[in-house]
PAZAPA-4460 file (N, C-alpha, C; in steps of 0.05 Angstrom, whole numbers, plus 32768, in hexadecimal, padded with zeros to 4 digits):
% residues 221
    n_x    n_y    n_z   ca_x   ca_y   ca_z    c_x    c_y    c_z   seq   type   mol
   8BB7   83F5   8358   8B9E   83E8   835F   8BA3   83CA   8363     1      X     A
   8B97   83BF   8377   8B99   83A3   837E   8B7D   8397   837C     2      X     A
   8B7A   8382   836B   8B60   8375   8368   8B60   835B   8377     3      X     A
   8B4D   8358   8389   8B4C   833F   839A   8B2F   8337   839E     4      X     A
   8B29   831E   8397   8B0F   8312   839C   8AF8   8323   8392     5      X     A
   8AFC   8330   837B   8AE7   8340   836F   8AE5   835C   8379     6      X     A
   8AF8   8365   838A   8AF8   8380   8395   8B12   838E   838E     7      X     A
   8B10   83A9   838C   8B28   83B9   8387   8B32   83C6   83A1     8      X     A
   8B4C   83C5   83A4   8B59   83D1   83BC   8B71   83E2   83B3     9      X     A
   8B78   83F5   83C3   8B8F   8406   83BE   8BA4   8400   83D4    10      X     A
   8BBA   83F2   83CC   8BCF   83ED   83E0   8BE0   8406   83E4    11      X     A
   8BE4   840E   83FD   8BF4   8426   8403   8C10   841E   840B    12      X     A
   8C23   8430   8407   8C3F   842B   840E   8C43   8428   842C    13      X     A
   8C30   8431   843C   8C32   842E   8459   8C2C   8412   8462    14      X     A
   8C1F   8402   8451   8C16   83E7   8458   8BF9   83E5   845D    15      X     A
   8BEA   83FC   845B   8BCD   83FC   845D   8BC1   83F4   8442    16      X     A
   8BA8   83EC   8443   8B99   83E4   842B   8B7F   83F4   842B    17      X     A
   8B7B   8405   8416   8B63   8415   8415   8B4E   8408   8404    18      X     A
   8B36   8404   840E   8B1F   83F8   8400   8B0C   840E   83FA    19      X     A
   8B0F   841B   83E3   8B00   8433   83DD   8AE2   842E   83DC    20      X     A
   8AD9   8418   83D2   8ABD   8412   83D0   8AAF   8411   83EB    21      X     A
   8ABE   840B   8400   8AB4   8409   841B   8ABE   8420   842C    22      X     A
   8ACC   8433   8420   8AD8   844A   842F   8AE7   8440   8448    23      X     A
   8AF6   842A   8445   8B02   841C   845B   8B20   8419   8458    24      X     A
   8B2E   841F   846D   8B4B   841B   846E   8B51   8402   847F    25      X     A
   8B5F   83EF   8473   8B67   83D6   8481   8B84   83D7   8488    26      X     A
   8B8A   83D0   84A1   8BA6   83CE   84AA   8BA8   83B5   84BB    27      X     A
   8BC1   83AB   84BD   8BC5   8392   84CD   8BDE   8396   84DE    28      X     A
   8BDE   838A   84F5   8BF6   8388   8506   8C02   83A3   850D    29      X     A
   8BF3   83B4   851A   8BFE   83CD   8523   8C12   83C9   853A    30      X     A
   8C0D   83B5   854B   8C1E   83AF   8562   8C24   83C8   8572    31      X     A
   8C10   83D8   8578   8C13   83EF   8588   8C1E   83E8   85A4    32      X     A
   8C30   83F9   85AF   8C3C   83F5   85C9   8C4F   83DC   85C9    33      X     A
   8C5A   83D5   85B3   8C6D   83BF   85B3   8C86   83C6   85C3    34      X     A
   8C90   83DF   85BF   8CA9   83E6   85CD   8CA5   83E8   85EB    35      X     A
   8C8D   83F2   85F4   8C88   83F4   8611   8C85   83D8   861C    36      X     A
   8C7A   83C5   860C   8C78   83AA   8615   8C94   839D   8619    37      X     A
   8CA6   83A4   8607   8CC2   839A   860A   8CCF   83A6   8623    38      X     A
   8CC8   83C0   8628   8CD4   83CD   863F   8CCB   83BF   8659    39      X     A
   8CB2   83B6   865A   8CA9   83A8   8671   8CB9   838E   8675    40      X     A
   8CC3   8383   865F   8CD2   836A   8661   8CF0   836F   8665    41      X     A
   8CF7   8389   8669   8D13   8390   866F   8D23   8398   8657    42      X     A
   8D17   8399   863F   8D25   83A2   8627   8D1E   83BF   8622    43      X     A
   8D30   83D0   8629   8D2B   83ED   8627   8D30   83F7   860B    44      X     A
   8D1B   83FC   85FC   8D1C   8405   85E1   8D0C   8420   85DF    45      X     A
   8D13   8431   85CC   8D05   844A   85C9   8CE7   8446   85C5    46      X     A
   8CD6   8452   85D5   8CB9   844C   85D5   8CA9   845F   85C2    47      X     A
   8CB3   8460   85A9   8CA6   8473   8596   8C95   8465   8581    48      X     A
   8C93   844B   8582   8C86   843C   856D   8C68   8443   856A    49      X     A
   8C5A   8445   8580   8C3E   844B   857F   8C38   8466   8572    50      X     A
   8C47   847A   8579   8C43   8495   856D   8C49   8495   8550    51      X     A
   8C5E   8487   8547   8C64   8485   852A   8C4E   8477   851B    52      X     A
   8C44   8461   8526   8C2F   8452   8519   8C16   8462   8517    53      X     A
   8C0E   8470   852C   8BF6   8480   852C   8BF8   8497   8518    54      X     A
   8C0F   84A3   8516   8C13   84B9   8502   8C0F   84AE   84E6    55      X     A
   8C19   8497   84E1   8C16   848B   84C6   8BF8   8485   84C1    56      X     A
   8BEB   847B   84D5   8BCE   8475   84D2   8BBE   848E   84CE    57      X     A
   8BC4   84A3   84DD   8BB5   84BC   84D9   8BB9   84C7   84BD    58      X     A
   8BD2   84C5   84B3   8BD8   84CF   8498   8BC8   84BE   8483    59      X     A
   8BC7   84A4   8486   8BB9   8493   8473   8B9B   8499   8473    60      X     A
   8B90   849E   848A   8B73   84A4   848C   8B6D   84BF   847F    61      X     A
   8B7F   84D3   8483   8B7B   84ED   8476   8B7D   84E9   8458    62      X     A
   8B91   84DB   844F   8B97   84D8   8432   8B80   84CA   8424    63      X     A
   8B75   84B5   8430   8B61   84A6   8422   8B45   84B0   8427    64      X     A
   8B41   84BE   843D   8B26   84C7   8444   8B14   84B0   844E    65      X     A
   8B21   849A   8457   8B12   8483   8460   8B00   848A   8477    66      X     A
   8AE8   847E   8477   8AD5   8482   848D   8AD4   846B   84A1    67      X     A
   8AE3   8456   849A   8AE4   843E   84AC   8B01   8434   84AD    68      X     A
   8B0A   842C   84C4   8B24   8420   84C8   8B20   8404   84D3    69      X     A
   8B2B   83F0   84C6   8B2B   83D5   84D1   8B47   83CB   84D5    70      X     A
   8B4D   83C5   84EE   8B67   83BA   84F5   8B65   839C   84F8    71      X     A
   8B75   838E   84E9   8B72   8371   84E7   8B82   8361   84FC    72      X     A
   8B80   836B   8515   8B8C   835C   852B   8BA9   8364   8531    73      X     A
   8BB1   835D   854A   8BCB   8366   8554   8BCE   8384   8552    74      X     A
   8BB9   8392   8558   8BBA   83AF   855A   8BCD   83B7   8570    75      X     A
   8BCC   83A7   8586   8BDE   83AC   859D   8BF1   8393   859F    76      X     A
   8C08   8398   85AB   8C1C   8383   85AC   8C16   836E   85C1    77      X     A
   8C06   8376   85D5   8BFE   8362   85E9   8BE2   836A   85F3    78      X     A
   8BD5   8358   8601   8BB9   835B   8608   8BB4   8374   8619    79      X     A
   8BC7   837B   862A   8BC3   8392   863C   8BD1   83AC   8632    80      X     A
   8BDB   83AB   8619   8BEB   83C1   8610   8BDC   83DC   860D    81      X     A
   8BC2   83DB   860A   8BB3   83F4   8608   8BB6   8404   8622    82      X     A
   8BBB   83F7   8638   8BBE   8405   8652   8BD9   8412   8654    83      X     A
   8BEC   840C   8641   8C06   8418   8642   8C08   8431   8631    84      X     A
   8BF3   8438   8623   8BF4   8450   8612   8BF9   8469   8622    85      X     A
   8C09   847B   8616   8C0D   8495   8622   8BF3   84A5   861F    86      X     A
   8BEF   84BA   862F   8BD7   84CA   862D   8BD5   84D6   8611    87      X     A
   8BEB   84DE   8605   8BEB   84EA   85EB   8BE2   84D6   85D6    88      X     A
   8BEC   84BE   85D7   8BE5   84AA   85C3   8BC8   84A0   85C7    89      X     A
   8BBF   849F   85E0   8BA3   8498   85E5   8B90   84AD   85D9    90      X     A
   8B98   84C6   85DC   8B87   84DC   85D1   8B87   84DB   85B2    91      X     A
   8B9D   84D2   85A6   8B9D   84D0   8589   8B8B   84B9   8580    92      X     A
   8B8B   84A3   858E   8B79   848D   8588   8B5C   8495   858C    93      X     A
   8B57   84A4   85A2   8B3C   84AD   85A7   8B32   84BF   8590    94      X     A
   8B43   84D1   8587   8B3C   84E2   8570   8B36   84D2   8557    95      X     A
   8B46   84BE   8553   8B43   84AD   853C   8B28   849E   853D    96      X     A
   8B22   8492   8554   8B09   8483   8556   8AF0   8496   8556    97      X     A
   8AF4   84AF   855D   8ADE   84C2   855B   8AD8   84CA   853E    98      X     A
   8AED   84C9   852D   8AEA   84D3   8512   8AE2   84BE   84FD    99      X     A
   8AEA   84A5   8502   8AE3   8490   84EF   8AD9   8478   84FF   100      X     A
   8AC9   8467   84F2   8AC1   844E   84FE   8AD9   843B   8500   101      X     A
   8ADF   8431   8518   8AF6   8420   851C   8AED   8404   8525   102      X     A
   8AF8   83F1   8517   8AF2   83D5   851E   8B0D   83C7   8523   103      X     A
   8B10   83BC   853C   8B29   83B0   8544   8B25   8391   8545   104      X     A
   8B31   8382   8533   8B2F   8365   8534   8B44   835A   8547   105      X     A
   8B3D   8345   8555   8B4F   8339   8568   8B65   8329   855A   106      X     A
   8B7D   832A   8566   8B94   831B   855B   8BA0   830A   8571   107      X     A
   8BB5   82FC   856A   8BC2   82EA   857E   8BD0   82FA   8594   108      X     A
   8BD8   8313   858E   8BE5   8324   85A3   8BD1   8333   85B3   109      X     A
   8BB9   8339   85A8   8BA5   8348   85B6   8B89   833A   85B3   110      X     A
   8B86   8323   85C0   8B6D   8314   85BC   8B55   831F   85CA   111      X     A
   8B59   8330   85DF   8B43   833A   85EF   8B3B   8356   85E5   112      X     A
   8B21   835D   85E8   8B18   8378   85E2   8B27   838D   85F3   113      X     A
   8B2A   83A5   85E8   8B36   83BA   85F8   8B21   83D0   85FC   114      X     A
   8B28   83E4   860C   8B15   83F8   8614   8B15   8411   8603   115      X     A
   8B23   8411   85ED   8B25   8428   85DB   8B0B   842A   85CA   116      X     A
   8B09   8440   85BB   8AF1   8443   85AB   8AF0   8430   8594   117      X     A
   8AD9   842E   8588   8AD4   841B   8572   8ACA   8400   857D   118      X     A
   8AC8   83EC   856B   8ABE   83D2   8573   8AD4   83BD   8570   119      X     A
   8AD4   83A9   8582   8AE7   8393   8581   8AD9   837A   8578   120      X     A
   8AE3   836C   8565   8AD7   8354   855B   8AEC   833F   8555   121      X     A
   8AE4   8325   8555   8AF7   8310   854D   8AFD   8310   852F   122      X     A
   8AE9   8316   851F   8AEC   8317   8502   8AD5   8327   84F7   123      X     A
   8AD4   832A   84DC   8ABF   833B   84D0   8ABA   8331   84B4   124      X     A
   8AA0   8332   84AC   8A98   832D   8491   8A8F   8347   8485   125      X     A
   8A9B   834E   846E   8A94   8368   8461   8A94   8365   8443   126      X     A
   8A7E   836B   8436   8A7B   836A   8419   8A84   8350   840D   127      X     A
   8A7E   833A   841A   8A85   8320   8410   8AA1   8316   8417   128      X     A
   8AB1   8327   8425   8ACC   831F   842D   8ACD   831A   844B   129      X     A
   8AE0   8309   8453   8AE4   8304   846F   8AFE   8312   8478   130      X     A
   8AFD   8320   848E   8B14   832E   8499   8B1A   8321   84B4   131      X     A
   8B33   8319   84B7   8B3B   830D   84D1   8B59   8310   84D4   132      X     A
   8B63   8309   84EC   8B80   830D   84F1   8B91   82F8   84E3   133      X     A
   8B8C   82DF   84E8   8B9D   82C9   84DE   8B94   82BE   84C3   134      X     A
   8BA6   82BA   84B1   8B9E   82AF   8497   8B98   8291   849A   135      X     A
   8B85   8288   8489   8B7D   826C   848A   8B79   8261   846E   136      X     A
   8B7F   8248   846A   8B79   823C   8450   8B5C   8235   844E   137      X     A
   8B52   8233   8436   8B36   8229   8432   8B21   823E   8435   138      X     A
   8B28   8257   843A   8B14   826C   843C   8B18   827F   8425   139      X     A
   8B04   8282   8414   8B07   8293   83FC   8AFF   82B0   8404   140      X     A
   8B10   82C3   83FB   8B0A   82DF   8401   8B11   82E7   841D   141      X     A
   8B28   82DE   8427   8B31   82E4   8442   8B48   82F8   8441   142      X     A
   8B45   830D   8451   8B5B   8321   8454   8B65   8320   8471   143      X     A
   8B7F   831D   8474   8B8A   8319   848F   8BA5   8327   8492   144      X     A
   8BB1   8323   84A9   8BCB   832E   84AE   8BDC   8318   84BB   145      X     A
   8BE7   831D   84D2   8BF5   830A   84E4   8C11   8302   84DB   146      X     A
   8C16   82FD   84C2   8C2F   82F1   84B9   8C44   8306   84B1   147      X     A
   8C3D   8320   84AF   8C50   8335   84A9   8C60   832F   848F   148      X     A
   8C52   832B   8479   8C60   8322   8460   8C74   8336   8455   149      X     A
   8C89   832B   8449   8C9D   833C   843C   8CA6   832D   8423   150      X     A
   8CAE   833C   840F   8CB9   8330   83F6   8CD7   8337   83F4   151      X     A
   8CE6   8324   83EC   8D03   8328   83E7   8D08   8323   83C9   152      X     A
   8D11   8337   83BB   8D15   8334   839E   8D32   833C   8397   153      X     A
   8D3B   8331   8381   8D55   8338   8375   8D50   8341   8359   154      X     A
   8D59   8359   8352   8D54   8364   8338   8D6D   8374   832F   155      X     A
   8D78   836E   8318   8D8F   837C   830E   8DA6   837A   8322   156      X     A
   8DA9   8364   832E   8DBF   8360   8341   8DBB   836C   835C   157      X     A
   8DA4   8379   8361   8D9F   8387   837B   8D89   8378   838A   158      X     A
   8D8D   8376   83A4   8D7A   8368   83B5   8D6A   837B   83C6   159      X     A
   8D50   8377   83C7   8D3E   8388   83D7   8D2A   8376   83E6   160      X     A
   8D26   837D   83FF   8D13   836E   8410   8D01   8383   841D   161      X     A
   8CE7   8381   8418   8CD4   8394   8422   8CB9   8386   842A   162      X     A
   8CAA   8391   843D   8C90   8386   8443   8C7E   8387   842A   163      X     A
   8C6A   8376   8429   8C5A   8374   8411   8C3D   836B   8417   164      X     A
   8C2B   8371   8405   8C11   8364   8404   8C14   834B   83F2   165      X     A
   8C07   8336   83FA   8C08   831D   83EA   8BEC   8310   83EA   166      X     A
   8BE3   8307   83D2   8BCA   82F9   83D0   8BC9   82E7   83B9   167      X     A
   8BB6   82D4   83BA   8BB2   82C1   83A3   8B95   82C2   839A   168      X     A
   8B88   82D8   839F   8B6C   82DD   8398   8B58   82CE   83AA   169      X     A
   8B62   82BF   83BD   8B51   82B2   83D1   8B59   82BB   83ED   170      X     A
   8B73   82BF   83F1   8B7D   82C8   840B   8B90   82DF   8406   171      X     A
   8B8C   82F5   8415   8B9F   830B   8414   8BAB   830F   8430   172      X     A
   8BC5   8314   8431   8BD2   8319   844B   8BDF   8335   8449   173      X     A
   8BD8   8346   845C   8BE3   8362   845C   8BFD   8363   846B   174      X     A
   8C0F   8376   8463   8C28   837A   8472   8C22   8386   848D   175      X     A
   8C35   8383   849F   8C32   838F   84BA   8C34   83AD   84B7   176      X     A
   8C22   83BB   84C5   8C20   83D8   84C3   8C31   83E7   84D8   177      X     A
   8C35   83DA   84EF   8C43   83E7   8505   8C5F   83EF   84FF   178      X     A
   8C68   8405   850B   8C83   840F   8506   8C99   83FE   8511   179      X     A
   8C93   83EC   8524   8CA8   83DC   8531   8CA5   83BF   852A   180      X     A
   8C96   83B8   8516   8C91   839C   850F   8CA6   8392   84FC   181      X     A
   8CAC   8378   84FD   8CBD   836B   84EA   8CAE   8360   84D3   182      X     A
   8CBB   834E   84C3   8CAD   8343   84AC   8CB8   8327   84A6   183      X     A
   8CA9   8317   8497   8CB0   82FB   8491   8CAF   82F7   8473   184      X     A
   8CC4   82EC   8467   8CC4   82E7   844B   8CAD   82D4   8443   185      X     A
   8C9F   82DB   842E   8C88   82CB   8426   8C90   82AF   841B   186      X     A
   8CAA   82AB   8417   8CB4   8290   840F   8CBB   8280   8428   187      X     A
   8CB7   828A   8440   8CBE   827C   8459   8CA8   8268   8460   188      X     A
   8CAF   8255   8472   8C9C   8240   847A   8C80   8249   8483   189      X     A
   8C7D   8260   8492   8C62   8267   849A   8C4E   826B   8484   190      X     A
   8C58   8271   846C   8C46   8276   8455   8C41   825D   8444   191      X     A
   8C50   8248   8448   8C4E   8230   8438   8C32   8223   843B   192      X     A
   8C25   821E   8425   8C0A   8212   8426   8BF3   8225   8429   193      X     A
   8BF9   823E   842F   8BE3   8252   8432   8BDA   825D   8418   194      X     A
   8BEC   8262   8406   8BE7   8270   83ED   8BEC   825F   83D5   195      X     A
   8BDB   8262   83C1   8BDD   8253   83A8   8BF1   8261   8396   196      X     A
   8C08   8256   8393   8C1F   8263   8385   8C18   826D   8369   197      X     A
   8C0C   825D   8357   8C07   8266   833C   8BF6   8280   833A   198      X     A
   8BE6   8285   834F   8BD5   829D   834E   8BE0   82B4   8360   199      X     A
   8BF8   82B1   836A   8C03   82C4   837D   8C08   82DF   8371   200      X     A
   8BFF   82F4   837F   8C06   830F   8378   8C13   831D   8390   201      X     A
   8C29   832A   838B   8C39   8337   83A0   8C3C   8355   839A   202      X     A
   8C36   8365   83AE   8C39   8382   83AB   8C4B   838C   83C2   203      X     A
   8C62   8395   83BA   8C77   839D   83CE   8C74   83BB   83D5   204      X     A
   8C79   83C1   83EE   8C79   83DD   83F8   8C92   83EB   83F0   205      X     A
   8C90   8402   83E3   8CA6   8414   83DE   8CA5   842C   83F0   206      X     A
   8CB7   843F   83EC   8CB8   8456   83FD   8C9F   8467   83FA   207      X     A
   8C96   846C   83E1   8C80   847D   83DC   8C69   8470   83CC   208      X     A
   8C6D   8457   83C4   8C59   8449   83B5   8C5D   842B   83B8   209      X     A
   8C4B   841C   83AC   8C4D   83FF   83AD   8C54   83F4   8391   210      X     A
   8C60   83DC   8390   8C69   83D1   8377   8C61   83B4   8374   211      X     A
   8C54   83AD   835D   8C4F   8391   8358   8C69   8382   8353   212      X     A
   8C6B   836A   835D   8C84   835B   835B   8C7F   8340   834E   213      X     A
   8C8E   8338   833A   8C8C   831E   832E   8C96   8309   8341   214      X     A
   8C87   82F3   8344   8C8F   82DD   8355   8CA9   82D1   834C   215      X     A
   8CB0   82D4   8333   8CC9   82C9   8329   8CE2   82D7   8335   216      X     A
   8CDE   82EF   8340   8CF4   82FD   834C   8CF8   82F8   836A   217      X     A
   8CE5   82E9   8376   8CE6   82E5   8392   8CFD   82D2   839A   218      X     A
   8D0B   82D9   83AF   8D20   82C7   83BA   8D1C   82C4   83D8   219      X     A
   8D29   82B0   83E3   8D27   82AC   8400   8D3A   82BF   840F   220      X     A
   8D36   82C2   8429   8D47   82D2   8439   8D3B   82EC   8441   221      X     A
***
């Protein structure tokens, strides 16, 4: 269980965050159609990322029984990426939006509304919390994505680096959910000044569960 700004959440090993009191599944940075976007630029990579991400999302929705899905921006890798979907993947998204309420927040990669089901918004206020794509200082109770946080720890002489949830009880940043996304160490410059270190809580993704991590074990790299 993860306690943030007076609310309880369940961090999942997939990188999703389940808000049981609101029957809501939160995800960030799906970056759907990233590989097809690369293909357009001449980098020919296997175009399986969207299908893998959607399968993970379907499994999390079944597992939690969530009635609402909120994607915290960068759902697509580029503004026109929804037009690159295969018929099969579009049908999967259509089925998803038919079964649960879907809210797509805009991100820096997908700032414009798309024509898929659900509603597109720049940000959202829910139960006293603010949901948006990019993290900001000075906003209490903000849940965001964008930075693809990861924790690098050394324990018993072994080094492990994995995506993570990180928060200081004022700002929470979710890990990237997409199957083809990278990650950034939370000790790296993009995170400096965003989070209050003495109150920092880090939850690392494992294979089948999540793990709280002591900030004393964090290392760069």
